[in-house]
C-alpha positions in Angstrom: 20.3 -11.8 -0.2 17.2 -12.8 1.1 14.0 -13.3 -1.2 10.9 -11.4 -0.2 7.4 -13.1 -0.1 4.7 -10.5 -0.5 1.1 -11.6 -0.2 -1.8 -9.3 -1.6 -5.6 -9.6 -0.1 -7.5 -8.4 -3.3 -10.9 -8.3 -1.5 -14.5 -6.6 -1.6 -15.3 -4.5 1.8 -18.1 -3.5 4.3 -18.9 -0.1 4.0 -17.9 1.4 7.3 -18.5 -1.8 9.0 -14.6 -2.2 10.8 -15.8 -5.0 12.8 -17.1 -7.1 9.7 -14.0 -5.6 7.9 -11.5 -7.3 10.4 -13.4 -10.5 10.9 -13.2 -11.0 6.9 -9.5 -10.0 6.8 -8.4 -12.4 9.5 -10.0 -15.3 8.3 -8.1 -14.7 4.8 -5.0 -13.7 6.5 -5.4 -17.0 9.0 -5.3 -18.8 5.7 -2.3 -17.8 4.1 0.8 -20.1 3.9 4.5 -18.5 5.2 5.1 -14.9 4.1 7.0 -11.9 4.8 4.5 -9.1 4.0 0.5 -9.5 3.8 -0.6 -6.2 2.2 -4.1 -5.0 2.8 -6.1 -1.9 0.7 -6.3 1.6 1.8 -9.4 2.2 4.3 -9.6 -1.6 4.8 -11.6 -1.4 7.9 -14.3 1.2 6.3 -13.9 1.1 2.6 -13.2 5.1 1.4 -15.2 7.3 3.4 -14.7 11.1 4.4 -17.2 10.1 7.6 -14.1 10.5 9.9 -15.6 11.9 12.6 -17.8 9.1 13.1 -15.6 6.2 12.4 -11.6 7.4 12.7 -9.7 5.6 15.5 -7.3 6.7 17.7 -4.3 5.3 17.3 -3.4 2.1 19.8 -7.0 1.3 19.2 -8.9 -1.8 18.0 -7.5 -1.7 14.4 -3.6 -0.8 16.0 -4.0 -3.9 18.4 -5.9 -6.2 16.0 -2.9 -5.6 13.1 0.2 -6.1 16.1 -1.7 -9.3 17.6 -2.1 -11.1 13.6 1.3 -10.0 13.0 2.7 -11.6 16.1 0.8 -14.5 15.5 1.8 -15.1 11.3 5.2 -13.9 11.7 4.8 -11.6 8.9 4.3 -7.8 8.4 1.0 -6.7 7.8 0.4 -3.3 5.8 -3.0 -0.9 5.0 -4.3 2.3 5.5 -7.2 2.9 8.0 -8.6 6.2 9.3 -7.1 7.7 12.4 -7.5 10.7 14.7 -5.1 12.2 16.7 -6.5 15.9 18.5 -8.6 17.2 16.3 -7.0 16.2 13.1 -8.0 13.0 10.8 -5.6 11.1 8.8 -5.8 8.4 6.2 -2.8 6.6 7.7 -0.8 3.4 6.7 0.3 1.2 9.2 3.2 -1.2 8.5 3.3 -3.6 11.4 6.1 -5.9 12.6 5.6 -9.4 14.0 8.1 -7.8 17.3 5.8 -5.2 17.8 7.4 -2.4 15.6 5.6 -0.4 13.8 5.7 2.5 11.6 3.2 4.8 9.9 3.2 6.9 6.5 0.3 9.5 6.3 -1.4 10.0 2.5 0.4 12.9 0.9 -2.0 13.1 -1.6 -5.9 13.9 -0.4 -7.8 13.2 -3.6 -10.1 16.6 -4.2 -12.4 15.1 -6.5 -14.1 13.5 -3.7 -13.6 16.1 -1.2 -11.0 13.8 0.9 -8.9 17.2 1.4 -11.8 18.5 3.2 -11.7 16.2 5.7 -8.2 14.5 6.2 -4.7 16.2 7.1 -1.8 15.5 4.5 1.2 14.0 5.5 4.7 15.5 4.5 7.1 12.8 5.2 8.1 10.1 3.2 8.5 6.7 4.5 11.7 4.0 3.7 11.7 0.8 6.0 14.2 -1.4 6.0 13.1 -5.0 6.5 15.3 -8.1 5.8 17.6 -6.5 3.9 15.0 -5.0 1.8 14.5 -0.9 1.5 10.5 -0.5 0.9 8.4 2.7 0.4 4.7 2.7 1.2 2.1 4.9 -0.6 -1.6 5.1 -0.6 -3.5 5.6 -3.6 -3.9 8.8 -5.2 -0.1 9.5 -4.1 0.4 7.0 -7.9 -0.4 10.4 -9.6 2.7 12.0 -8.6 6.0 10.9 -9.7 8.1 13.5 -7.9 6.9 12.2 -4.4 7.4 8.3 -5.6 11.1 9.5 -7.0 13.7 6.6 -6.3 16.3 9.5 -5.9 19.7 6.9 -5.7 18.0 3.8 -5.1 16.9 4.6 -1.7 13.9 2.0 -2.0 13.8 -1.7 -3.5 10.0 -1.7 -3.3 7.3 0.6 -3.3 3.4 -0.4 -2.3 0.5 1.2 -3.0 -2.6 0.2 -1.0 -5.8 1.8 -2.7 -9.5 2.3 -3.4 -9.0 3.0 -7.0 -12.5 3.1 -9.1 -12.9 1.0 -12.2 -13.5 4.3 -14.2 -10.4 5.0 -14.1 -8.2 1.7 -14.1 -6.2 2.7 -17.1 -4.7 5.3 -15.1 -4.1 2.8 -12.3 -2.1 -0.2 -14.3 -0.4 2.4 -16.5 1.3 4.3 -13.8 2.1 1.5 -11.7 3.8 0.0 -14.6 5.8 3.9 -15.1 6.7 3.9 -11.4 8.4 0.3 -11.6 10.4 1.2 -14.8 11.4 4.8 -14.1 12.3 3.7 -10.4 13.8 0.8 -11.2 12.1 -1.0 -8.2 9.7 -3.9 -7.8 6.1 -2.3 -7.2 3.2 -3.9 -5.7 -0.4 -2.0 -6.4 -3.1 -3.4 -4.3 -6.6 -2.2 -4.7 -9.8 -3.2 -3.2 -12.7 -4.8 -5.6 -16.9 -4.7 -5.4 -18.6 -1.3 -4.7 -19.4 1.2 -2.4 -22.3 3.2 -0.9 -21.3 6.1 -3.1 -21.6 3.8 -6.0 -18.0 3.4 -7.2 -17.2 0.1 -8.5 -13.9 -1.3 -8.2 -12.3 -3.9 -10.8 -9.0 -4.5 -8.7 -6.2 -4.9 -11.2 -3.7 -5.6 -8.4 -0.6 -6.1 -9.7 3.3 -7.1 -8.7 5.9 -5.5 -11.0 9.4 -6.4 -11.3 11.8 -3.4 -12.1 11.4 -3.6 -15.6 7.9 -3.1 -15.4 6.6 -6.8 -16.0 4.1 -8.0 -14.5 4.9 -11.2 -12.1 1.4 -11.3 -10.8 -1.8 -9.9 -12.4 -5.2 -10.5 -9.8 -7.4 -8.7 -12.3 -11.2 -8.5 -10.7 -10.9 -12.0 -8.9 -11.5 -12.0 -5.1 -8.2 -13.7 -4.2 -5.0 -14.2 -2.4 -1.7 -14.4 -4.1 1.7 -14.5 -2.8 5.0 -13.2 -5.0 8.6 -14.2 -4.2 10.6 -10.8 -5.2 14.3 -11.3 -5.9 17.0 -9.1 -4.5 19.7 -10.8 -6.3 17.7 -10.1 -9.7 17.1 -6.7 -8.7 20.7 -5.5 -7.9 22.4 -7.4 -10.7 19.8 -5.2 -12.9 21.0 -2.3 -11.6 24.6 -2.8 -11.7 24.1 -3.8 -16.2 21.8 -0.9 -16.6 22.5 1.8 -13.8 19.9 4.8 -15.1 19.8 5.8 -11.7 23.1 7.3 -11.6 21.9 9.7 -14.3 18.6 10.9 -12.6 17.8 14.7 -11.7 18.8 15.6 -8.0 15.9 18.0 -6.5 14.8 19.1 -3.6 10.9 18.7 -2.7 9.7 21.4 -0.2 6.5 22.0 1.7 
């Protein structure tokens, strides 16, 4: 049972400046020692913006190629979301890029209507579970965190949930509480990676990125610092706990309909 090294980059973002954000993140990534997964914030190229007609990229363009190159160079998966255009539609799309060039995508299911995200971005209708190095990993984006049915870990379909976010400080209590709840109820590791700093819309972000174990206990708390942190997750400890406390066997069966 292989341990998994996960690295979180908690950082401020430049407003609607993909070149500056990629350069800043590349410098931080180059300083990371050996790891398996590098997690970047939601909309890491622009900060959270509804200006998709101006800043969304087609797939297989600059950011896609940048992630592919860095993943190959570091030998680590790189995961984060950015604004993507397909035809006439825009997506807040998470890209999971592996060192061999294999990639997976997840489109944010729950658009944050309080900022009119639902008026700009098309929402996804498919969950994603990636199998990597003996781990099953489910990525989600920001507002998805508020909807436990979407994250429900039926029959232990995943071992680790990753939430990338631009979650404002005004709702930090909800961010911290819900991440803990998702770990406990799903008997899985949870990574919540949020940005810090302020954007041009007046939103302030306190970070509060965290890694929880399968009992909801924090393995790392990044608070509000600009920092990069690596945490080692134990698959053996997870499996041992699920064996002695198999609450998942009493979970409710249900089907999500669209």
